[in-house]
C-alpha positions as a LaTeX table, in Angstrom:
\begin{tabular}{lrrr}
\hline
Residue & $x$ (\AA) & $y$ (\AA) & $z$ (\AA) \\
\hline
Met1 & 128.57 & 97.93 & 86.07 \\
Val2 & 132.32 & 98.14 & 85.90 \\
Met3 & 134.00 & 97.07 & 82.70 \\
Glu4 & 136.98 & 97.60 & 80.47 \\
Gln5 & 136.53 & 98.35 & 76.76 \\
Met6 & 139.19 & 97.35 & 74.27 \\
Asp7 & 138.34 & 99.57 & 71.32 \\
Ala8 & 139.89 & 102.74 & 72.47 \\
Ala9 & 141.12 & 103.39 & 68.96 \\
Val10 & 138.53 & 104.33 & 66.32 \\
Pro11 & 137.78 & 101.42 & 64.01 \\
Ser12 & 138.81 & 102.10 & 60.42 \\
Arg13 & 136.48 & 99.90 & 58.44 \\
Leu14 & 133.66 & 98.61 & 60.66 \\
Gly15 & 132.87 & 95.74 & 58.38 \\
Ser16 & 131.73 & 97.83 & 55.46 \\
Pro17 & 131.68 & 95.89 & 52.18 \\
Asp18 & 133.69 & 98.56 & 50.35 \\
Gly19 & 136.33 & 98.93 & 53.12 \\
Ala20 & 135.75 & 102.69 & 53.38 \\
Ala21 & 136.84 & 104.53 & 56.50 \\
Asn22 & 134.15 & 105.20 & 59.07 \\
Gly23 & 134.00 & 107.17 & 62.29 \\
Arg24 & 132.92 & 105.78 & 65.64 \\
His25 & 129.36 & 106.94 & 65.08 \\
Ala26 & 129.17 & 105.68 & 61.48 \\
His27 & 126.03 & 103.89 & 60.45 \\
Ile28 & 126.18 & 100.14 & 60.96 \\
Asp29 & 123.65 & 97.72 & 59.50 \\
Ile30 & 124.26 & 94.77 & 61.77 \\
Ser31 & 125.71 & 94.34 & 65.26 \\
Val32 & 126.35 & 90.88 & 66.67 \\
Val33 & 126.52 & 90.72 & 70.47 \\
Ile34 & 128.19 & 87.56 & 71.91 \\
Pro35 & 128.43 & 86.97 & 75.64 \\
Val36 & 131.53 & 84.89 & 76.39 \\
Tyr37 & 132.48 & 82.95 & 79.47 \\
Asn38 & 135.46 & 80.57 & 79.32 \\
Glu39 & 135.16 & 79.81 & 75.58 \\
Glu40 & 138.82 & 80.27 & 74.55 \\
Gln41 & 138.91 & 77.45 & 71.98 \\
Ser42 & 135.60 & 78.38 & 70.34 \\
Leu43 & 136.44 & 81.96 & 69.56 \\
Pro44 & 138.71 & 81.65 & 66.44 \\
Pro45 & 136.34 & 79.31 & 64.53 \\
Leu46 & 133.33 & 81.40 & 65.63 \\
His47 & 134.91 & 84.59 & 64.43 \\
Gln48 & 135.85 & 82.96 & 61.06 \\
Ala49 & 132.31 & 81.64 & 60.54 \\
Leu50 & 130.67 & 84.91 & 61.42 \\
Thr51 & 132.98 & 86.90 & 59.18 \\
Glu52 & 132.36 & 84.66 & 56.21 \\
Ser53 & 128.59 & 84.64 & 56.72 \\
Leu54 & 128.27 & 88.42 & 57.20 \\
Arg55 & 130.44 & 89.27 & 54.24 \\
Arg56 & 128.14 & 87.19 & 52.09 \\
Val57 & 125.18 & 89.21 & 53.44 \\
Gly58 & 126.88 & 92.34 & 52.08 \\
Lys59 & 125.99 & 94.74 & 54.86 \\
Ser60 & 128.21 & 96.72 & 57.24 \\
Tyr61 & 128.64 & 94.95 & 60.53 \\
Glu62 & 130.42 & 94.83 & 63.85 \\
Leu63 & 131.16 & 91.99 & 66.28 \\
Ile64 & 130.88 & 92.85 & 69.98 \\
Phe65 & 132.27 & 90.15 & 72.40 \\
Val66 & 131.44 & 90.64 & 76.04 \\
Asp67 & 133.92 & 88.71 & 78.25 \\
Asp68 & 131.86 & 87.92 & 81.34 \\
Gly69 & 134.74 & 87.49 & 83.77 \\
Ser70 & 136.38 & 84.47 & 82.04 \\
Thr71 & 139.12 & 82.74 & 83.95 \\
Asp72 & 140.88 & 80.92 & 81.10 \\
Gly73 & 142.61 & 82.48 & 78.04 \\
Thr74 & 139.37 & 83.91 & 76.55 \\
Phe75 & 140.37 & 87.55 & 76.89 \\
Thr76 & 143.79 & 86.86 & 75.35 \\
Ala77 & 142.05 & 85.27 & 72.37 \\
Leu78 & 139.62 & 88.19 & 72.08 \\
Arg79 & 142.51 & 90.74 & 72.15 \\
Glu80 & 144.21 & 88.96 & 69.27 \\
Leu81 & 140.95 & 88.96 & 67.25 \\
His82 & 140.54 & 92.75 & 68.06 \\
Arg83 & 144.06 & 93.42 & 66.79 \\
Ala84 & 143.61 & 91.42 & 63.60 \\
Asp85 & 140.07 & 92.56 & 62.70 \\
Asp86 & 138.73 & 96.06 & 63.12 \\
Thr87 & 135.17 & 94.88 & 63.13 \\
Val88 & 135.79 & 93.17 & 66.50 \\
Arg89 & 135.05 & 95.13 & 69.65 \\
Val90 & 135.54 & 93.71 & 73.17 \\
Val91 & 134.04 & 94.59 & 76.56 \\
Arg92 & 135.60 & 92.89 & 79.54 \\
Phe93 & 133.93 & 92.54 & 82.95 \\
Arg94 & 136.01 & 92.56 & 86.13 \\
Arg95 & 134.22 & 89.40 & 87.32 \\
Asn96 & 131.40 & 87.07 & 86.22 \\
Phe97 & 128.12 & 89.06 & 86.40 \\
Gly98 & 125.86 & 86.74 & 84.32 \\
Lys99 & 124.37 & 86.63 & 80.88 \\
Thr100 & 121.76 & 89.34 & 81.30 \\
Pro101 & 124.36 & 92.05 & 82.33 \\
Ala102 & 126.58 & 90.88 & 79.47 \\
Leu103 & 123.77 & 91.36 & 77.00 \\
Val104 & 122.89 & 94.77 & 78.44 \\
Ala105 & 126.50 & 95.88 & 78.08 \\
Gly106 & 126.62 & 94.59 & 74.52 \\
Phe107 & 123.35 & 96.29 & 73.61 \\
Ala108 & 124.72 & 99.60 & 75.05 \\
Glu109 & 127.73 & 99.31 & 72.71 \\
Ala110 & 125.85 & 98.11 & 69.62 \\
Arg111 & 125.27 & 100.64 & 66.81 \\
Gly112 & 123.47 & 98.50 & 64.29 \\
Asp113 & 119.99 & 98.87 & 63.02 \\
Val114 & 119.59 & 95.20 & 63.54 \\
Val115 & 121.17 & 93.48 & 66.61 \\
Phe116 & 121.88 & 89.77 & 66.71 \\
Thr117 & 122.68 & 87.82 & 69.80 \\
Met118 & 124.28 & 84.38 & 69.81 \\
Asp119 & 126.21 & 82.08 & 72.12 \\
Ala120 & 129.97 & 81.59 & 71.75 \\
Asp121 & 129.90 & 77.76 & 72.06 \\
Leu122 & 129.72 & 77.11 & 68.25 \\
Gln123 & 126.23 & 75.50 & 68.60 \\
Asp124 & 124.61 & 78.37 & 66.71 \\
Asp125 & 125.20 & 78.51 & 62.95 \\
Pro126 & 126.06 & 81.98 & 61.57 \\
Asp127 & 124.84 & 80.81 & 58.11 \\
Glu128 & 121.29 & 81.22 & 59.41 \\
Ile129 & 121.61 & 85.03 & 59.62 \\
Pro130 & 119.97 & 85.66 & 56.25 \\
Gln131 & 116.91 & 83.69 & 57.38 \\
Phe132 & 116.53 & 86.04 & 60.41 \\
Leu133 & 116.93 & 89.12 & 58.21 \\
Ala134 & 114.26 & 87.82 & 55.90 \\
Arg135 & 111.77 & 87.53 & 58.73 \\
Leu136 & 112.58 & 91.05 & 59.91 \\
Asp137 & 111.91 & 92.28 & 56.41 \\
Glu138 & 108.45 & 90.78 & 56.74 \\
Gly139 & 107.67 & 93.26 & 59.57 \\
Tyr140 & 108.64 & 91.44 & 62.64 \\
Asp141 & 110.56 & 93.13 & 65.40 \\
Leu142 & 112.12 & 90.13 & 67.11 \\
Val143 & 113.02 & 86.84 & 65.53 \\
Ser144 & 114.00 & 84.04 & 67.90 \\
Gly145 & 115.81 & 80.86 & 66.92 \\
Trp146 & 114.34 & 77.43 & 67.46 \\
Lys147 & 117.02 & 74.77 & 67.69 \\
Tyr148 & 115.55 & 71.90 & 65.68 \\
Pro149 & 116.54 & 69.20 & 65.98 \\
Arg150 & 118.25 & 70.01 & 69.21 \\
Leu151 & 121.52 & 68.08 & 69.75 \\
Asp152 & 121.71 & 68.19 & 73.57 \\
Pro153 & 121.43 & 65.46 & 76.17 \\
Val154 & 117.98 & 64.72 & 77.66 \\
Ser155 & 119.15 & 66.35 & 80.93 \\
Lys156 & 118.96 & 69.67 & 79.07 \\
Thr157 & 116.09 & 69.08 & 76.56 \\
Leu158 & 113.56 & 67.74 & 79.02 \\
Pro159 & 113.68 & 70.68 & 81.52 \\
Ser160 & 113.80 & 73.01 & 78.52 \\
Arg161 & 110.54 & 71.56 & 77.13 \\
Ile162 & 108.85 & 71.78 & 80.52 \\
Phe163 & 110.01 & 75.40 & 80.91 \\
Asn164 & 109.04 & 76.52 & 77.38 \\
Gly165 & 105.62 & 74.85 & 77.72 \\
Thr166 & 104.95 & 76.57 & 81.07 \\
Val167 & 106.03 & 79.98 & 79.72 \\
Ser168 & 103.89 & 79.63 & 76.58 \\
Leu169 & 100.87 & 78.58 & 78.69 \\
Thr170 & 101.14 & 81.37 & 81.20 \\
Thr171 & 102.17 & 84.25 & 78.97 \\
Gly172 & 100.50 & 83.49 & 75.66 \\
Val173 & 103.75 & 83.87 & 73.74 \\
Arg174 & 103.98 & 80.66 & 71.71 \\
Leu175 & 107.65 & 79.86 & 71.09 \\
His176 & 109.20 & 76.45 & 70.98 \\
Asp177 & 112.58 & 77.60 & 72.35 \\
Met178 & 112.18 & 80.70 & 74.50 \\
Asn179 & 115.72 & 80.57 & 75.82 \\
Cys180 & 117.53 & 80.18 & 72.56 \\
Gly181 & 120.48 & 82.59 & 72.54 \\
Phe182 & 120.30 & 83.11 & 68.75 \\
Lys183 & 118.00 & 86.04 & 68.21 \\
Ala184 & 117.67 & 89.17 & 65.95 \\
Tyr185 & 116.16 & 92.42 & 67.17 \\
Arg186 & 115.23 & 95.79 & 65.67 \\
Arg187 & 117.13 & 98.63 & 67.33 \\
Glu188 & 113.94 & 100.31 & 68.56 \\
Leu189 & 112.90 & 97.26 & 70.51 \\
Leu190 & 116.08 & 97.20 & 72.54 \\
Asp191 & 115.79 & 100.86 & 73.30 \\
Glu192 & 112.56 & 100.10 & 75.26 \\
Leu193 & 113.57 & 97.00 & 77.13 \\
Lys194 & 114.56 & 96.97 & 80.78 \\
Leu195 & 116.73 & 93.98 & 81.54 \\
Tyr196 & 118.16 & 93.00 & 84.97 \\
Gly197 & 118.66 & 89.89 & 87.07 \\
Glu198 & 118.22 & 87.05 & 84.59 \\
Leu199 & 115.38 & 88.36 & 82.50 \\
His200 & 117.18 & 87.71 & 79.22 \\
Arg201 & 115.23 & 84.43 & 79.06 \\
Phe202 & 112.01 & 86.29 & 78.71 \\
Ile203 & 112.87 & 89.04 & 76.21 \\
Pro204 & 110.23 & 87.69 & 73.77 \\
Val205 & 107.53 & 87.97 & 76.48 \\
Leu206 & 108.60 & 91.49 & 77.52 \\
Ala207 & 108.75 & 92.58 & 73.82 \\
His208 & 105.29 & 91.09 & 73.14 \\
Gln209 & 103.88 & 92.93 & 76.19 \\
Arg210 & 105.20 & 96.22 & 74.71 \\
Gly211 & 103.39 & 95.47 & 71.38 \\
Phe212 & 106.29 & 94.36 & 69.27 \\
Arg213 & 105.81 & 91.51 & 66.77 \\
Val214 & 107.62 & 88.33 & 67.75 \\
Thr215 & 108.25 & 85.17 & 65.75 \\
Glu216 & 110.69 & 82.31 & 65.48 \\
Val217 & 112.58 & 80.41 & 62.81 \\
Pro218 & 114.00 & 76.85 & 62.94 \\
Val219 & 117.84 & 76.90 & 62.99 \\
Arg220 & 120.50 & 74.26 & 62.70 \\
His221 & 121.98 & 73.18 & 66.00 \\
His222 & 125.47 & 71.80 & 66.36 \\
Pro223 & 126.85 & 69.73 & 69.21 \\
Arg224 & 129.26 & 71.45 & 71.54 \\
Lys225 & 132.91 & 70.98 & 70.51 \\
Phe226 & 134.84 & 72.69 & 73.29 \\
Gly227 & 134.37 & 73.52 & 76.98 \\
Arg228 & 131.37 & 72.52 & 78.97 \\
Ser229 & 127.77 & 73.63 & 79.31 \\
Lys230 & 126.84 & 76.26 & 81.84 \\
Phe231 & 123.36 & 74.69 & 82.33 \\
Gly232 & 122.45 & 73.38 & 85.77 \\
Ala233 & 119.52 & 72.55 & 88.03 \\
Arg234 & 119.92 & 75.89 & 89.89 \\
Arg235 & 119.55 & 77.79 & 86.63 \\
Phe236 & 116.37 & 75.81 & 85.87 \\
Leu237 & 114.87 & 76.73 & 89.24 \\
Arg238 & 115.80 & 80.36 & 88.80 \\
Gly239 & 113.99 & 80.40 & 85.51 \\
Phe240 & 110.66 & 79.58 & 87.15 \\
Leu241 & 111.20 & 82.21 & 89.83 \\
Asp242 & 111.94 & 84.74 & 87.11 \\
Leu243 & 108.76 & 83.67 & 85.34 \\
Leu244 & 106.75 & 84.80 & 88.33 \\
Val245 & 108.47 & 88.19 & 88.18 \\
Val246 & 107.66 & 88.47 & 84.49 \\
Leu247 & 104.02 & 87.52 & 84.99 \\
Phe248 & 103.67 & 90.17 & 87.67 \\
Leu249 & 105.46 & 92.87 & 85.49 \\
Thr250 & 103.38 & 92.11 & 82.48 \\
Ser251 & 100.03 & 91.89 & 84.28 \\
Tyr252 & 100.09 & 94.04 & 87.32 \\
Leu253 & 103.10 & 96.53 & 87.13 \\
Arg254 & 100.80 & 99.43 & 86.35 \\
Thr255 & 97.96 & 98.49 & 88.78 \\
Pro256 & 99.50 & 96.50 & 91.69 \\
Leu257 & 96.41 & 97.14 & 93.86 \\
Arg258 & 94.35 & 94.99 & 91.53 \\
Leu259 & 96.47 & 91.95 & 92.56 \\
Phe260 & 97.13 & 92.70 & 96.20 \\
Gly261 & 93.69 & 94.29 & 96.79 \\
Ala262 & 91.95 & 91.28 & 95.31 \\
Leu263 & 93.99 & 88.87 & 97.52 \\
Gly264 & 93.31 & 91.05 & 100.53 \\
Leu265 & 89.58 & 91.27 & 99.99 \\
Val266 & 89.29 & 87.44 & 99.51 \\
Ser267 & 91.35 & 86.85 & 102.71 \\
Leu268 & 89.29 & 89.43 & 104.64 \\
Val269 & 85.98 & 87.90 & 103.53 \\
Leu270 & 87.08 & 84.41 & 104.42 \\
Gly271 & 88.46 & 85.53 & 107.78 \\
Ile272 & 85.31 & 87.45 & 108.75 \\
Gly273 & 83.15 & 84.55 & 107.59 \\
Val274 & 85.10 & 81.97 & 109.63 \\
Asp275 & 84.95 & 84.10 & 112.85 \\
Leu276 & 81.32 & 84.96 & 112.28 \\
Tyr277 & 80.55 & 81.24 & 112.01 \\
Ile278 & 82.42 & 80.60 & 115.34 \\
Val279 & 80.41 & 83.32 & 117.12 \\
Leu280 & 76.99 & 82.24 & 115.74 \\
Asp281 & 77.76 & 78.58 & 116.52 \\
Arg282 & 78.44 & 79.59 & 120.16 \\
Phe283 & 75.33 & 81.68 & 120.83 \\
Leu284 & 72.52 & 80.62 & 118.48 \\
Pro285 & 70.04 & 78.06 & 119.91 \\
Phe286 & 70.90 & 75.44 & 117.14 \\
Gly287 & 74.65 & 75.88 & 117.57 \\
Ser288 & 77.11 & 73.59 & 119.41 \\
His289 & 77.60 & 76.17 & 122.16 \\
Gln290 & 81.33 & 75.48 & 122.43 \\
Glu291 & 83.57 & 78.06 & 124.09 \\
Ile292 & 84.98 & 80.42 & 121.50 \\
His293 & 88.48 & 80.46 & 122.95 \\
Asn294 & 88.64 & 76.71 & 122.65 \\
Arg295 & 88.04 & 76.77 & 118.84 \\
Pro296 & 91.27 & 76.67 & 116.77 \\
Leu297 & 89.26 & 77.82 & 113.78 \\
Leu298 & 88.83 & 81.20 & 115.52 \\
Phe299 & 92.57 & 81.89 & 115.17 \\
Val300 & 92.51 & 80.80 & 111.52 \\
Gly301 & 89.89 & 83.46 & 110.90 \\
Ile302 & 91.96 & 86.08 & 112.76 \\
Leu303 & 94.98 & 85.25 & 110.71 \\
Leu304 & 93.06 & 85.53 & 107.47 \\
Ile305 & 91.85 & 88.99 & 108.55 \\
Ile306 & 95.36 & 90.06 & 109.38 \\
Phe307 & 96.66 & 88.78 & 106.03 \\
Gly308 & 93.81 & 90.51 & 104.19 \\
Ile309 & 94.60 & 93.88 & 105.78 \\
Ser310 & 98.32 & 93.36 & 105.04 \\
Phe311 & 97.62 & 92.60 & 101.36 \\
Val312 & 95.46 & 95.74 & 100.97 \\
Leu313 & 98.05 & 97.91 & 102.64 \\
Thr314 & 100.79 & 96.38 & 100.42 \\
Gly315 & 98.71 & 97.19 & 97.34 \\
Leu316 & 98.18 & 100.80 & 98.50 \\
Gln317 & 101.89 & 101.20 & 99.24 \\
Ser318 & 102.78 & 99.81 & 95.80 \\
Glu319 & 100.35 & 102.20 & 94.17 \\
Met320 & 102.07 & 105.13 & 95.99 \\
Ile321 & 105.49 & 103.94 & 94.77 \\
Arg322 & 104.11 & 103.55 & 91.30 \\
His323 & 102.65 & 107.09 & 91.44 \\
Phe324 & 105.94 & 108.76 & 92.43 \\
Ala325 & 107.97 & 106.56 & 89.97 \\
Tyr326 & 105.48 & 107.07 & 87.14 \\
Arg327 & 106.91 & 107.87 & 83.64 \\
Pro328 & 104.37 & 108.39 & 80.85 \\
Ser329 & 106.68 & 106.84 & 78.23 \\
Glu330 & 106.35 & 103.42 & 79.96 \\
Glu331 & 102.67 & 103.34 & 79.27 \\
Tyr332 & 102.85 & 102.95 & 75.52 \\
Ser333 & 105.19 & 102.13 & 72.63 \\
Val334 & 105.12 & 104.33 & 69.50 \\
Arg335 & 105.48 & 102.51 & 66.20 \\
Gln336 & 105.43 & 105.46 & 63.79 \\
Arg337 & 104.75 & 109.20 & 63.74 \\
Leu338 & 103.48 & 111.33 & 60.87 \\
Asp339 & 104.37 & 115.00 & 61.18 \\
His340 & 103.90 & 118.03 & 58.97 \\
Glu341 & 107.06 & 117.33 & 56.96 \\
Asp342 & 105.70 & 113.85 & 56.15 \\
Arg343 & 102.91 & 115.26 & 53.97 \\
Asp344 & 103.28 & 114.96 & 50.18 \\
\hline
\end{tabular}
């Protein structure tokens, strides 16, 4: 991923409450990652609201804006914020790559123990940040926002309800607003996630599959003031295709033969059964004695046998790929270690 980074100079304060100087690798309590695409007018009020809210929290922080190939004056506005506030860091893409790459780039830059994500359209309220931190303090690893009541047109809310209901039903992760951009993560969770394509919608599912504790909190939702929504029918359809990917990754990534082998065996049994019926019907005394080559059902059975063999071979090939790409660390997620020095 090719990008330009605007913080070549070492920040001097990094949002610390006491204003002390810090190095590039200084400890940061909170990082806020904000993907931005053509949100020029929203940036100054968003920065002001975030700054006021985080200063009240009283922890060190940094704001990481990822310009996802904006074509308006977004980058100029971000550069001005960067010059005026040393807590602001900016990553600029050469073109529009999408929200998942923008989040991945932001996560790679983030240094906080807690990482927030939020949208740049002013619909998320930074004053809700303490509520997220309180839930993290209860032992959760990921806290997702639930926009309630949601102030969007029915063209967005209805597809969203259908999508959230489908994801909850198929994955077992019960969230009202799976795709809400306002989330808080513990650092160790992000270190274990693999995000690509448009899998940012399913971070709670991927985290749950790794054994992390996931919850949600109701958050205030504001109507959009500037710009236009990036939501569309194509995005909605992509979401369901990505759901199939997530279901496969969370259920059969480690044992692909269990899926393809089961499909292959079912297809083989059906194909053999169909063709056996055609043969017995031709030659047994109580059969119809029709010519086998004149029975279309014969070719259905042959196709089922071919599909069955193909599924089994695909499963075996997937197992070989899995074997050579195997990394033990992907099989588990460590929550805590007790070593010799931990003894009293």
